[in-house]
N, C-alpha and C positions, 0 to 999 in steps of 0.2 A: 553387844552379846557375841561369841564370839565360840563357833561350835567344830571343836574334827572331828573327818574323816579318814578313809581307807585304812586303818592298822588291819591288821588279822595277822594270821603265819606265816611264816617263811620257813622257809630251810639257810640253813648256813650259805653264803654268795651267792645269796639270792636282792632282792632289789622292792622296794617301795617306795611306791609316792603317796602323802601322806600334805590334806586338806583344810584348811583353817574358811571358814565363813565370818565371814563380818557382817552385823549389820546396826542399826538405831548406833556409825556415827563415822564417816567417813578414816579407810584406811590409809592411806594414803599421809595424814598427818603424825601418822605414830612410827619411827623403832621398832616393828618387832619379832619375836623370840621364839625360840623352837627353845623346849624346855619337856626329862623325860624324869622320872623319877619308879629305881626300881626297883625287886622286889628287896634286891640286895644292897644296892643305894639310894643316900641318900635325894634331893633335886641335883637335879643338875640340868648347870647350862648346857644349851651345846648350840645357837651362836642367832644371832641378830642378825639385821635383811638393813639399812639404812632405808628411810624414806620413800626415798624413789628409787629404791631394786639397788642400787651402784654401787653400793660399799658391804659390804659381808662380813663377818666376820665367825669362825666357829673355834670347838672346842680345841681342843691337840688330842683329843677320842674320836672325832667323825672326823677330822680335816682331810682334803683328800680320798672322804667317801659320802658323808652329803651333800646336800649342795640347797638351800636357799633359792626361795624365785618369792616373789609376789607380782600377782597383778592388779592394782590398785580404779582400775574402772573397772571391771568383776569385786575389786570388794574380795577382796583373797589372796590368801597366803603358802605358800607353798609347801612341802622338804619333801625333799628326793636324796632314798637312801639308796646307797649301792655296799654289798662285799659288806654286809648282814653279817656282826655276828650276835654270837649267844649268848654276850654282856649285852648287844642295845635291844634285848625286851626289854618291854620295859610300858608303865604308861607316858603317853607324846601329849606333851599341850602347844600352845598356840599363846604366847601373851605378848600384851601389850610391856615397854620402853627395851630398849636394850638392856639391861640384866633377864626380861620379864616378868620381872615385878610385881608391876599392870593384876590388869585386869586378864583369866587364863578364865580358856573353860573347859569345858569335865574334860578329856582329852580323850585318845583313841588309844588304845592295849596295841602294843608291834609286840609279836612273840614270834624267835629265830628262836628254832630248836627240828633235828634231824627227825 
């Protein structure tokens, strides 16, 4: 099971840190991704992180603003989001796999608005 948290409403330019708690399986054996789906966008892959947390990849739309990290000892995945823009408004999910096509959580809503 994957459970996301940390979403909320923030002003443009602000920051949020999302968390994803895994249970029932060892997070350490999976590449993990963050995915988002907004009101006017389809599913968008944001980025992924390798099993050890040494390699990350990001979509061009978030590169330089978002950072994915993990703590395998705590079975946790994180998404630090800085310089948030209104177009980042979406439901954010963590998901297993390089493309995030594996099992995912219910999501946490992020709204960027002034």
